C-alpha positions as CSV (number, residue, x, y, z in Angstrom):
1,M,-6.5,19.7,3.1
2,K,-2.9,21.4,1.6
3,K,-3.6,21.3,-2.4
4,N,-0.6,18.7,-2.7
5,S,-1.1,16.5,-0.1
6,F,-1.3,12.6,-1.0
7,V,-4.2,11.3,1.4
8,S,-6.3,8.8,-0.7
9,I,-5.8,6.9,-4.1
10,A,-8.6,8.1,-4.6
11,D,-7.6,11.2,-4.9
12,L,-5.6,10.8,-7.9
13,S,-7.2,10.8,-11.8
14,R,-6.0,8.3,-14.2
15,G,-3.4,10.4,-15.5
16,D,-2.1,11.2,-12.0
17,I,-1.3,7.9,-11.8
18,I,0.1,7.3,-15.5
19,R,2.3,10.4,-14.9
20,L,3.3,9.4,-11.3
21,I,4.5,5.4,-12.6
22,G,6.3,7.5,-15.2
23,R,8.2,9.6,-12.5
24,A,8.9,6.3,-10.3
25,S,10.4,4.8,-13.8
26,E,12.9,7.9,-14.1
27,F,13.8,7.4,-10.6
28,E,14.8,3.5,-10.5
29,M,16.9,4.3,-13.5
30,N,18.7,7.6,-11.4
31,P,17.7,7.2,-7.7
32,C,20.1,9.6,-6.3
33,G,20.5,13.1,-6.6
34,T,20.0,16.6,-4.7
35,L,16.7,17.0,-5.6
36,L,15.5,17.5,-1.4
37,E,19.0,19.3,-0.3
38,G,17.7,21.6,2.2
39,R,14.4,19.9,2.7
40,V,13.7,18.1,5.8
41,C,10.7,15.4,5.9
42,A,8.8,14.3,9.0
43,T,7.8,10.3,9.5
44,L,5.2,10.2,12.2
45,F,4.8,6.4,12.7
46,F,2.4,5.6,15.4
47,E,1.6,2.3,14.5
48,P,4.2,-0.2,13.6
49,S,6.0,-0.6,10.3
50,T,9.8,-1.5,8.6
51,R,9.5,-1.6,4.5
52,T,7.0,1.9,4.4
53,R,9.0,4.0,6.7
54,L,12.8,2.8,5.7
55,S,11.7,3.0,2.2
56,F,10.4,6.5,2.8
57,E,13.6,7.3,4.6
58,T,15.3,5.8,2.2
59,A,13.4,7.8,-0.5
60,I,14.6,10.8,1.5
61,N,18.1,10.4,2.3
62,R,18.6,9.2,-1.9
63,M,17.8,12.7,-2.8
64,G,19.4,14.6,-0.1
65,G,17.1,15.4,2.1
66,R,16.6,15.2,5.6
67,V,14.8,12.8,8.0
68,I,13.5,13.4,11.4
69,G,10.5,11.6,13.2
70,F,9.2,8.8,15.4
71,S,9.1,5.0,14.8
72,D,8.0,4.4,18.4
73,V,4.9,6.4,19.7
74,S,5.6,5.1,23.5
75,T,8.7,8.0,23.1
76,T,6.6,11.1,22.4
77,S,4.1,13.1,24.0
78,S,1.1,11.6,22.8
79,T,1.8,9.2,26.0
80,K,1.2,12.4,27.8
81,G,-1.8,13.2,26.2
82,E,-1.2,15.4,23.3
83,T,-3.5,15.4,20.8
84,L,-2.9,14.1,17.1
85,K,-3.5,18.1,16.2
86,D,-1.3,19.5,18.7
87,T,1.2,17.0,17.4
88,V,0.7,17.4,13.8
89,K,0.7,21.8,13.9
90,M,4.1,21.4,15.9
91,V,6.0,19.4,13.6
92,S,4.5,21.5,11.1
93,N,7.0,24.0,12.4
94,Y,9.7,21.6,11.7
95,A,9.6,19.7,8.5
96,D,8.4,20.8,4.7
97,L,6.5,17.4,4.5
98,I,4.5,15.1,6.9
99,I,4.7,11.4,6.2
100,I,2.6,9.6,8.7
101,R,1.1,6.3,9.6
102,H,-1.6,6.1,12.3
103,Y,-3.9,3.4,13.6
104,L,-7.0,5.3,13.2
105,E,-9.1,5.4,10.1
106,G,-9.4,9.1,8.6
107,A,-6.1,10.1,10.8
108,A,-4.2,10.9,8.0
109,R,-7.2,13.3,6.1
110,Y,-7.1,15.2,9.1
111,A,-3.8,15.6,9.9
112,S,-3.6,17.2,6.1
113,E,-6.4,19.6,7.4
114,V,-4.6,20.8,10.6
115,A,-1.1,20.6,8.9
116,D,0.4,23.9,8.1
117,V,2.9,21.7,5.5
118,P,1.6,18.8,2.8
119,V,1.1,15.5,4.5
120,V,1.6,11.7,2.9
121,N,-0.8,9.1,4.3
122,A,1.6,6.0,4.8
123,G,-1.7,4.0,6.2
124,D,-4.4,4.6,8.2
125,G,-5.9,2.0,10.1
126,A,-8.1,-0.7,7.7
127,N,-8.8,2.2,5.6
128,Q,-5.8,3.1,3.0
129,H,-2.4,2.7,2.1
130,P,-2.2,5.1,-1.1
131,S,1.6,5.2,-1.4
132,Q,1.6,1.2,-1.2
133,T,-1.4,1.4,-3.9
134,L,1.3,3.8,-6.1
135,L,4.2,0.9,-5.7
136,D,1.6,-1.6,-6.5
137,L,0.7,-0.2,-9.9
138,Y,3.9,0.3,-10.8
139,S,5.3,-3.2,-9.9
140,I,2.0,-4.2,-12.1
141,N,3.0,-2.3,-14.7
142,K,6.6,-3.3,-15.1
143,T,6.0,-6.7,-15.3
144,Q,2.9,-6.7,-16.7
145,G,3.8,-4.2,-19.8
146,R,0.5,-2.5,-19.3
147,L,-2.2,-1.8,-16.3
148,E,-5.5,-2.4,-18.9
149,D,-7.6,-5.5,-19.1
150,L,-6.0,-7.7,-16.0
151,T,-7.4,-10.2,-13.8
152,V,-6.2,-9.4,-10.5
153,T,-7.0,-11.8,-8.1
154,L,-6.5,-10.8,-4.0
155,V,-6.2,-13.6,-1.6
156,G,-6.8,-13.4,2.0
157,D,-7.7,-10.3,4.6
158,L,-10.2,-8.5,2.5
159,K,-11.6,-7.0,5.5
160,Y,-9.0,-4.6,7.3
161,G,-6.8,-4.7,4.2
162,R,-5.9,-1.7,3.5
163,T,-3.7,-2.4,0.9
164,V,-6.6,-4.0,-1.1
165,H,-9.3,-1.3,-0.4
166,S,-6.7,1.0,-2.0
167,L,-5.5,-1.2,-4.8
168,I,-9.2,-1.7,-6.3
169,V,-9.6,2.2,-6.0
170,G,-6.6,2.5,-8.1
171,M,-6.8,-0.4,-10.5
172,S,-10.5,0.8,-11.3
173,H,-9.0,3.4,-14.3
174,F,-8.0,0.6,-16.1
175,H,-10.9,-1.7,-16.4
176,P,-9.7,-4.9,-14.2
177,A,-11.5,-8.1,-13.6
178,F,-11.2,-9.0,-9.6
179,N,-11.4,-12.1,-8.1
180,F,-11.8,-12.1,-4.0
181,V,-10.7,-15.2,-2.2
182,S,-11.5,-14.6,1.4
183,P,-13.5,-16.6,4.6
184,G,-16.6,-15.0,5.0
185,E,-15.4,-13.5,8.4
186,L,-12.9,-11.3,6.3
187,R,-15.1,-10.5,3.2
188,L,-14.6,-7.6,1.4
189,P,-16.5,-5.1,3.1
190,G,-20.0,-3.9,1.1
191,I,-18.8,-0.5,-0.1
192,Y,-16.2,-1.6,-2.0
193,R,-18.5,-3.8,-4.0
194,Q,-20.6,-1.3,-4.3
195,F,-18.1,1.0,-5.7
196,M,-17.3,-1.6,-8.4
197,D,-20.5,-2.1,-9.3
198,S,-21.1,1.6,-10.0
199,C,-17.7,1.1,-11.8
200,G,-18.9,-1.4,-13.8
201,I,-15.9,-3.6,-12.8
202,R,-16.4,-7.5,-13.2
203,Y,-15.5,-9.4,-10.2
204,A,-16.0,-12.6,-8.2
205,E,-15.9,-13.6,-4.7
206,F,-15.0,-17.3,-3.5
207,T,-14.2,-19.3,-0.4
208,E,-11.7,-21.7,-1.7
209,F,-8.4,-20.9,-3.1
210,S,-8.6,-22.9,-5.9
211,E,-6.1,-23.3,-8.9
212,D,-8.4,-22.5,-11.3
213,V,-8.5,-18.9,-10.0
214,I,-5.0,-19.1,-9.9
215,N,-4.7,-20.5,-13.2
216,G,-7.1,-17.5,-14.7
217,S,-5.0,-14.6,-13.0
218,D,-2.5,-12.5,-14.1
219,I,-1.7,-10.8,-10.7
220,L,-1.6,-12.9,-8.0
221,Y,-2.1,-10.6,-4.7
222,M,-1.8,-12.4,-0.9
223,T,-2.5,-10.6,1.5
224,R,-1.6,-11.3,5.3
225,V,-4.4,-11.9,8.0
226,Q,-3.9,-9.2,10.6
227,R,-3.6,-9.6,14.3
228,E,-3.9,-6.4,15.2
229,R,-7.1,-5.9,13.9
230,F,-8.7,-8.4,15.4
231,S,-10.2,-7.5,19.3
232,D,-11.0,-11.3,20.0
233,L,-7.8,-13.2,19.6
234,M,-10.2,-16.2,19.0
235,D,-11.5,-14.9,15.8
236,Y,-8.4,-14.3,14.6
237,E,-7.2,-18.0,15.3
238,K,-10.1,-19.2,13.4
239,V,-9.1,-17.6,9.8
240,K,-5.2,-16.8,10.5
241,N,-3.9,-19.9,8.5
242,V,-7.1,-20.2,6.1
243,Y,-4.7,-19.8,2.5
244,T,-1.8,-20.7,1.9
245,L,0.1,-20.6,-2.0
246,R,2.6,-23.2,-2.3
247,N,4.6,-23.6,-5.1
248,I,3.1,-26.3,-7.1
249,M,-0.2,-24.4,-7.2
250,L,1.7,-22.3,-9.3
251,S,2.5,-25.3,-11.9
252,G,-0.7,-24.1,-14.4
253,S,-0.4,-20.6,-14.1
254,R,0.4,-18.2,-17.0
255,D,3.5,-17.4,-17.7
256,N,2.8,-13.8,-17.1
257,L,1.8,-14.5,-13.7
258,R,3.1,-12.3,-10.6
259,V,2.7,-13.1,-7.2
260,L,2.3,-9.7,-5.2
261,H,2.9,-9.2,-1.2
262,P,2.6,-6.0,0.6
263,L,4.4,-7.9,3.4
264,P,5.2,-9.1,6.0
265,R,4.1,-12.6,5.1
266,V,3.3,-15.1,8.1
267,S,2.1,-18.3,6.3
268,E,-0.1,-17.3,3.7
269,I,3.0,-17.8,1.0
270,S,5.4,-20.9,1.8
271,Y,8.7,-20.5,1.5
272,D,8.8,-22.8,-1.4
273,V,7.2,-19.6,-3.5
274,D,10.7,-17.7,-2.9
275,D,12.3,-19.0,-5.5
276,N,10.3,-19.5,-8.7
277,P,10.6,-16.8,-11.1
278,K,6.6,-15.8,-10.7
279,A,7.4,-14.6,-6.8
280,Y,7.5,-11.1,-7.1
281,Y,7.0,-9.5,-4.0
282,F,10.8,-8.9,-2.4
283,E,10.9,-7.0,-5.9
284,Q,7.9,-5.1,-5.2
285,A,9.3,-3.7,-1.8
286,K,12.6,-2.6,-3.5
287,N,9.9,-1.0,-5.9
288,G,8.2,1.2,-3.2
289,I,11.6,3.2,-2.9
290,Y,11.1,5.0,-6.3
291,A,7.0,5.3,-6.3
292,R,7.7,7.2,-3.0
293,Q,10.5,9.3,-4.4
294,A,8.1,10.0,-7.2
295,I,5.3,10.8,-4.3
296,I,7.2,13.0,-2.6
297,C,8.7,14.9,-5.2
298,D,4.9,15.2,-6.4
299,T,3.8,16.6,-3.4
300,L,6.8,18.9,-2.8
301,S,6.4,20.4,-6.6
302,I,9.8,19.5,-7.3
C-alpha cells in the first residue's frame, strides 16, 4: 500500500482524525483555491454513487484539479475481461491519485497494493466507507462541539452497512456508547461486537425502535436497508420497511440530538422529519466536500 493511501478508518489514529477534522473545518471556511493545480485525480466507480462521487469531484474542482474516470462500469474495458489490477495499473499512468468504489470487499486495499499512486477508498462492498466516516465525524463534532462521551444510536442495516462498520471504528477513539437497532437478520456482525469488547466500548442491541432509545441519544444515525446486498429479494422484502423515523418520535429527544443518514434514503426517514431542526442529513452530505478535500490533500501530502 502506498504510504498515504486512505483505505480504512482503522489506519487512522485519534490524532489523525482530529487533524483531518481540523483541516476540513479550514476548507469549509475557504473551499476554493489552487492546491490541486496541475494534478489529475481518477474516480473509478465500479458501483453506483451520487453523493460520494459528486462530492469528491466537487472537492477536486474547487481546488483547481482535473478529474478523469468513469461512473458506469459498462463503458469500461472491464466488460471485455480486464482485471482490476490491470485497470488500476493503467490508470496509475494517467493520474496522481485514484479514488475507487468497488462492490468487492477488500478491493480498495488490493488496488492500493498494485497502484503506482495513492488510492482513496470510496467504499468497498459491505466492508468500509472511510471517507463517509470522516465526514460523519466532522458532522458529529460540528453539531455536538465534541466527539468524546457521546451516545450514538445506529438503526437499520447493521449487517451490510459499511458506513456503520466504519463509524464504530472511527468513534472508538472517543469513548462512545452505542445503541444498535436492527432486525435479527441485519444484526451487527460479530467481528464488530468483538472489536468493541476489546476496546471496552459500551453498547446495547435492540430489535424495537423505541422512543426511549431515541430520547437517550445524542446522535441518531439512520441507514437504508440495501437491496443490492441481498441475493434473495424475498429476504429484502421482509426487512425493507421495518423501521421508519417520524417527526413525532423526536418530540421527547434531547435538544442536542441530530439525525444523520449517509443517504440515499428510501422509507426509513419520513419526509415530515426534514423540517425538524434536528434533521442534519442534508448538511451532513454537504460536509462531505470539506472532509474529502482534507482527505485528498492529506493523501497527496499537500
